[in-house]
MDAnalysis code that builds the backbone (N, CA, C; Angstrom):
import MDAnalysis as mda
import numpy as np

u = mda.Universe.empty(198, n_residues=66, atom_resindex=np.repeat(np.arange(66), 3), trajectory=True)
u.add_TopologyAttr("name", ["N", "CA", "C"] * 66)
u.add_TopologyAttr("resid", np.arange(1, 67))
u.add_TopologyAttr("resname", ["MET", "THR", "THR", "PHE", "ASN", "ILE", "PRO", "ASN", "MET", "SER", "CYS", "GLY", "HIS", "CYS", "LYS", "ALA", "THR", "VAL", "GLU", "LYS", "THR", "ILE", "HIS", "ALA", "VAL", "GLY", "PRO", "LYS", "ALA", "GLN", "ILE", "ASP", "PHE", "ASP", "MET", "ALA", "SER", "ARG", "ARG", "VAL", "THR", "MET", "ASP", "SER", "GLY", "VAL", "LYS", "ALA", "ASP", "ASN", "VAL", "GLN", "GLU", "ALA", "LEU", "ALA", "ALA", "ALA", "GLY", "TYR", "PRO", "ALA", "THR", "LEU", "ALA", "LYS"])
u.atoms.positions = np.array([
    [18.714, 84.098, 91.119],
    [18.320, 82.807, 90.593],
    [18.329, 82.844, 89.071],
    [18.715, 81.733, 88.496],
    [18.753, 81.597, 87.052],
    [17.964, 80.355, 86.665],
    [17.126, 80.486, 85.655],
    [16.334, 79.350, 85.192],
    [16.744, 79.002, 83.768],
    [16.964, 77.715, 83.568],
    [17.363, 77.202, 82.266],
    [16.281, 76.294, 81.695],
    [16.077, 76.372, 80.403],
    [15.282, 75.377, 79.676],
    [16.269, 74.337, 79.171],
    [15.978, 73.073, 79.473],
    [16.857, 71.988, 79.029],
    [15.978, 70.940, 78.336],
    [15.735, 71.098, 77.043],
    [14.795, 70.224, 76.345],
    [15.196, 68.756, 76.309],
    [16.482, 68.441, 76.424],
    [16.922, 67.039, 76.387],
    [16.781, 66.324, 77.724],
    [16.385, 67.009, 78.765],
    [16.258, 66.421, 80.100],
    [14.873, 65.784, 80.233],
    [14.842, 64.447, 80.213],
    [13.538, 63.799, 80.197],
    [13.367, 62.668, 81.205],
    [14.427, 62.321, 81.945],
    [14.296, 61.189, 82.863],
    [15.171, 61.409, 84.100],
    [15.119, 60.464, 85.007],
    [15.906, 60.557, 86.230],
    [17.399, 60.557, 85.972],
    [17.843, 59.789, 84.989],
    [19.269, 59.772, 84.642],
    [19.701, 61.139, 84.134],
    [18.864, 61.743, 83.297],
    [19.157, 63.091, 82.786],
    [19.273, 64.075, 83.943],
    [18.335, 63.995, 84.854],
    [18.322, 64.896, 86.013],
    [19.614, 64.749, 86.809],
    [20.034, 63.513, 87.035],
    [21.252, 63.257, 87.802],
    [22.478, 63.830, 87.092],
    [22.534, 63.685, 85.778],
    [23.659, 64.206, 85.014],
    [23.684, 65.732, 85.055],
    [22.524, 66.346, 84.896],
    [22.432, 67.807, 84.946],
    [22.852, 68.308, 86.331],
    [22.375, 67.656, 87.364],
    [22.723, 68.056, 88.731],
    [24.232, 67.930, 88.970],
    [24.818, 66.816, 88.553],
    [26.250, 66.591, 88.722],
    [27.047, 67.641, 87.949],
    [26.593, 67.965, 86.748],
    [27.284, 68.944, 85.911],
    [27.249, 70.332, 86.537],
    [26.079, 70.733, 87.029],
    [25.964, 72.051, 87.655],
    [26.829, 72.115, 88.917],
    [26.812, 71.055, 89.703],
    [27.622, 71.046, 90.927],
    [29.116, 71.011, 90.638],
    [29.514, 70.514, 89.480],
    [30.933, 70.545, 89.107],
    [31.394, 71.982, 88.865],
    [30.483, 72.819, 88.373],
    [30.802, 74.227, 88.105],
    [30.624, 75.063, 89.369],
    [29.549, 74.792, 90.106],
    [29.239, 75.522, 91.335],
    [28.859, 74.550, 92.435],
    [29.834, 74.055, 93.186],
    [29.576, 73.023, 94.196],
    [28.498, 73.370, 95.222],
    [28.305, 74.656, 95.489],
    [27.314, 75.057, 96.497],
    [25.985, 75.485, 95.878],
    [25.826, 75.277, 94.579],
    [24.596, 75.689, 93.891],
    [23.387, 74.949, 94.460],
    [22.314, 75.687, 94.645],
    [21.040, 75.088, 95.029],
    [20.229, 74.941, 93.753],
    [19.718, 73.732, 93.529],
    [19.070, 73.428, 92.260],
    [17.653, 72.919, 92.512],
    [16.730, 73.416, 91.687],
    [15.342, 72.956, 91.738],
    [14.955, 72.507, 90.332],
    [14.402, 71.310, 90.232],
    [14.027, 70.748, 88.945],
    [12.521, 70.773, 88.746],
    [12.094, 71.098, 87.539],
    [10.695, 70.944, 87.111],
    [10.750, 70.072, 85.868],
    [10.653, 68.767, 86.089],
    [10.811, 67.813, 84.994],
    [9.708, 67.953, 83.945],
    [8.507, 68.297, 84.369],
    [7.394, 68.414, 83.425],
    [7.654, 69.490, 82.379],
    [8.225, 70.609, 82.810],
    [8.495, 71.700, 81.868],
    [9.954, 71.690, 81.387],
    [10.736, 70.724, 81.901],
    [12.152, 70.579, 81.541],
    [12.934, 71.856, 81.842],
    [12.714, 72.358, 83.058],
    [13.390, 73.567, 83.531],
    [14.167, 73.275, 84.801],
    [15.266, 73.990, 84.932],
    [16.093, 73.901, 86.133],
    [16.323, 75.318, 86.631],
    [16.076, 75.536, 87.912],
    [16.358, 76.824, 88.537],
    [17.559, 76.635, 89.446],
    [18.516, 77.530, 89.305],
    [19.758, 77.432, 90.051],
    [19.980, 78.719, 90.830],
    [20.326, 78.563, 92.084],
    [20.699, 79.706, 92.920],
    [22.178, 79.539, 93.245],
    [22.998, 80.374, 92.615],
    [24.440, 80.241, 92.774],
    [25.110, 81.522, 92.305],
    [26.331, 81.715, 92.712],
    [27.102, 82.857, 92.255],
    [27.804, 82.590, 90.925],
    [27.606, 81.409, 90.389],
    [28.252, 81.014, 89.136],
    [27.551, 81.692, 87.960],
    [28.330, 82.112, 86.970],
    [27.757, 82.749, 85.786],
    [26.980, 81.734, 84.946],
    [25.855, 82.173, 84.421],
    [25.005, 81.307, 83.603],
    [25.762, 80.770, 82.400],
    [26.623, 81.591, 81.805],
    [27.389, 81.153, 80.632],
    [28.255, 79.939, 80.948],
    [28.865, 79.940, 82.126],
    [29.713, 78.813, 82.524],
    [28.897, 77.535, 82.682],
    [27.709, 77.661, 83.250],
    [26.838, 76.503, 83.439],
    [26.347, 76.007, 82.081],
    [25.952, 76.923, 81.209],
    [25.481, 76.529, 79.881],
    [26.574, 75.796, 79.106],
    [27.792, 76.268, 79.203],
    [28.913, 75.621, 78.517],
    [29.120, 74.200, 79.037],
    [29.077, 74.029, 80.354],
    [29.259, 72.705, 80.956],
    [28.106, 71.770, 80.584],
    [26.876, 72.289, 80.618],
    [25.726, 71.460, 80.258],
    [25.793, 71.026, 78.795],
    [26.188, 71.929, 77.912],
    [26.315, 71.581, 76.490],
    [27.361, 70.482, 76.299],
    [28.471, 70.591, 77.012],
    [29.532, 69.577, 76.927],
    [29.053, 68.219, 77.428],
    [28.097, 68.234, 78.374],
    [27.554, 66.997, 78.934],
    [26.417, 66.436, 78.078],
    [26.038, 67.160, 77.021],
    [24.972, 66.678, 76.127],
    [23.607, 67.230, 76.445],
    [23.553, 68.276, 77.273],
    [22.294, 68.891, 77.665],
    [22.325, 70.399, 77.405],
    [22.307, 70.793, 76.129],
    [22.327, 72.235, 75.845],
    [21.146, 72.941, 76.502],
    [21.426, 74.082, 77.089],
    [20.414, 74.822, 77.838],
    [20.305, 76.255, 77.334],
    [19.112, 76.780, 77.418],
    [18.893, 78.197, 77.126],
    [18.333, 78.849, 78.376],
    [18.528, 80.143, 78.489],
    [17.966, 80.871, 79.631],
    [16.472, 81.015, 79.439],
    [15.725, 80.703, 80.496],
    [14.271, 80.855, 80.466],
    [13.939, 82.315, 80.659],
    [12.852, 82.744, 80.059],
    [12.432, 84.133, 80.184],
    [11.330, 84.269, 81.193],
])
């Protein structure tokens, strides 16, 4: 599992865009959102770097949560 901090994710539209973006990179990714902390946990075989690149291109730069 990989957890990302996505500070620009603040509403339902943001969530939908982030979900669509992650699924474009990893169609079978399982995603869990924590909107309050603006974190997304992803369970997928996709590399985190690829997801971060796609999210940044979509306007949602992400960092790996520690």
